[in-house]
C-alpha positions as CSV (number, residue, x, y, z in Angstrom):
1,X,0.0,0.0,0.0
2,X,2.0,3.0,-1.2
3,X,-0.8,5.1,-2.7
4,X,-1.7,8.3,-1.1
5,X,-5.2,8.3,0.5
6,X,-7.8,9.9,-1.8
7,X,-8.9,12.1,1.1
8,X,-6.2,14.6,0.0
9,X,-8.9,15.7,-2.4
10,X,-11.6,16.9,0.0
11,X,-14.7,14.9,-0.2
12,X,-18.0,16.5,0.4
13,X,-19.3,16.3,4.0
14,X,-22.2,14.0,4.5
15,X,-25.5,15.9,4.6
16,X,-27.0,13.9,7.5
17,X,-25.9,15.1,11.0
18,X,-25.5,11.6,12.4
19,X,-23.3,10.6,9.4
20,X,-21.2,13.7,9.9
21,X,-20.8,12.9,13.6
22,X,-19.9,9.3,12.8
23,X,-17.3,10.5,10.3
24,X,-15.7,12.7,12.9
25,X,-15.7,10.0,15.5
26,X,-14.1,7.6,13.0
27,X,-11.5,10.1,12.1
28,X,-10.7,10.7,15.7
29,X,-10.4,7.0,16.5
30,X,-8.2,6.3,13.4
31,X,-5.8,9.2,14.1
32,X,-5.7,8.0,17.7
33,X,-4.4,4.6,16.5
34,X,-1.4,6.2,14.8
35,X,-0.8,8.5,17.8
36,X,-0.8,5.6,20.3
37,X,1.4,3.5,18.0
38,X,4.0,6.2,17.8
39,X,3.9,6.8,21.5
40,X,4.5,3.1,22.0
41,X,7.6,3.3,19.9
42,X,9.1,5.6,22.6
43,X,8.1,3.5,25.6
44,X,11.2,2.3,27.4
45,X,9.5,-0.8,28.9
46,X,8.4,-3.6,26.6
47,X,4.8,-3.5,25.5
48,X,2.8,-6.8,25.7
49,X,0.6,-8.4,23.1
50,X,-2.6,-7.1,24.7
51,X,-1.3,-3.5,24.2
52,X,-0.8,-4.2,20.5
53,X,-4.3,-5.9,20.3
54,X,-5.9,-2.6,21.3
55,X,-4.3,-1.0,18.1
56,X,-3.8,-3.8,15.5
57,X,-5.6,-6.7,13.9
58,X,-4.5,-10.2,14.8
59,X,-3.0,-10.7,11.3
60,X,-1.5,-7.2,11.0
61,X,1.3,-6.7,8.5
62,X,4.1,-4.3,9.5
63,X,6.8,-3.2,7.0
64,X,9.1,-1.1,9.1
65,X,12.7,0.2,8.6
66,X,13.9,-2.6,10.9
67,X,12.1,-5.4,9.0
68,X,8.7,-6.9,8.4
69,X,6.4,-8.8,10.8
70,X,3.0,-10.4,10.4
71,X,0.6,-11.0,13.3
72,X,0.5,-10.0,17.0
73,X,2.3,-13.2,18.1
74,X,5.9,-12.3,18.7
75,X,5.4,-8.6,18.1
76,X,6.6,-7.4,21.5
77,X,10.1,-8.9,20.8
78,X,10.2,-7.7,17.2
79,X,9.3,-4.1,18.3
80,X,11.6,-4.0,21.3
81,X,14.8,-5.3,19.6
82,X,15.6,-2.0,17.8
83,X,15.0,0.0,20.9
84,X,18.1,-1.5,22.5
85,X,20.2,0.3,19.9
86,X,19.3,3.7,21.4
87,X,19.4,5.5,24.7
88,X,16.0,7.0,23.8
89,X,13.8,7.9,20.9
90,X,11.0,10.3,20.2
91,X,8.6,10.0,17.3
92,X,6.1,12.6,16.1
93,X,3.2,11.8,13.8
94,X,1.6,14.8,12.0
95,X,-0.7,15.7,9.1
96,X,-2.7,12.5,9.2
97,X,-5.0,12.2,6.2
98,X,-7.8,9.7,6.6
99,X,-10.0,8.2,3.9
100,X,-12.9,5.9,5.1
101,X,-15.0,3.7,2.9
102,X,-17.4,0.8,3.1
103,X,-16.7,-2.1,0.8
104,X,-18.0,-5.6,0.4
105,X,-15.8,-6.7,3.4
106,X,-17.0,-4.0,5.7
107,X,-15.6,-0.6,6.9
108,X,-12.0,0.1,5.8
109,X,-9.8,3.2,6.0
110,X,-6.5,4.3,4.6
111,X,-4.3,6.9,6.2
112,X,-1.1,8.6,5.6
113,X,0.9,10.5,8.3
114,X,4.2,12.3,8.3
115,X,6.6,11.0,11.0
116,X,9.7,12.7,12.3
117,X,11.9,10.5,14.6
118,X,14.8,11.4,16.8
119,X,17.1,8.7,18.1
120,X,19.6,9.3,20.9
121,X,22.8,7.2,20.7
122,X,24.0,5.5,23.9
123,X,27.4,7.3,23.4
124,X,26.5,10.9,24.1
125,X,29.4,12.0,21.9
126,X,27.7,10.7,18.7
127,X,25.3,12.9,16.8
128,X,21.6,12.3,17.0
129,X,20.1,10.1,14.3
130,X,17.0,11.7,12.9
131,X,14.7,10.9,10.0
132,X,11.5,11.6,8.3
133,X,9.0,9.1,7.0
134,X,5.5,8.4,5.7
135,X,3.3,6.0,7.5
136,X,0.8,4.4,5.1
137,X,-1.9,2.6,7.1
138,X,-4.8,0.4,6.2
139,X,-7.3,0.0,9.0
140,X,-10.4,-2.1,9.5
141,X,-13.4,-1.6,11.7
142,X,-13.6,-4.7,14.0
143,X,-16.2,-5.5,16.7
144,X,-13.8,-3.9,19.2
145,X,-13.4,-0.7,17.1
146,X,-10.9,0.4,14.4
147,X,-7.6,-1.5,14.2
148,X,-4.6,-1.1,12.0
149,X,-4.3,-4.1,9.6
150,X,-1.3,-2.9,7.7
151,X,1.5,-0.3,8.3
152,X,4.1,0.5,5.6
153,X,6.8,2.9,6.6
154,X,8.7,4.7,3.8
155,X,11.8,6.5,5.0
156,X,12.2,9.8,3.2
157,X,15.4,11.1,4.7
158,X,17.9,10.5,7.5
159,X,20.7,12.5,9.1
160,X,23.3,11.8,11.7
161,X,24.9,8.7,13.2
162,X,23.3,5.3,13.5
163,X,23.2,3.4,16.8
């Protein structure tokens, strides 16, 4: 999934007040998924599978700079391994564009967010490692609410030393 969400071209707002409210609630929940995921990247303590289940589908596909992973099983280990390379990190997700649709398989959404990441090396004498990326997300509405089903990260630029 590398295409830009079609929501960059503004769609007309639904005429019905209830539909408009649901669209706003959906957008808020979807952007919240990205925000919580990014905050989790910066947690120093490992996150457990239940934490990921609140954000991701069971069969989620992640394509990240440190590799690819499918499913919740084993995800805490996969996500915590790169953290050991750094004394700390801070990720910022902004400008999230959301496009919701209903298809034959149910409610789906695509999103794109810009992400800026700062990585602090263990050796304080090394420069910070920073980068910018796009997060392209496919989400699905589940009985528990919206969940990310796929996340593809495209690194746009980097600067500084690696861990």
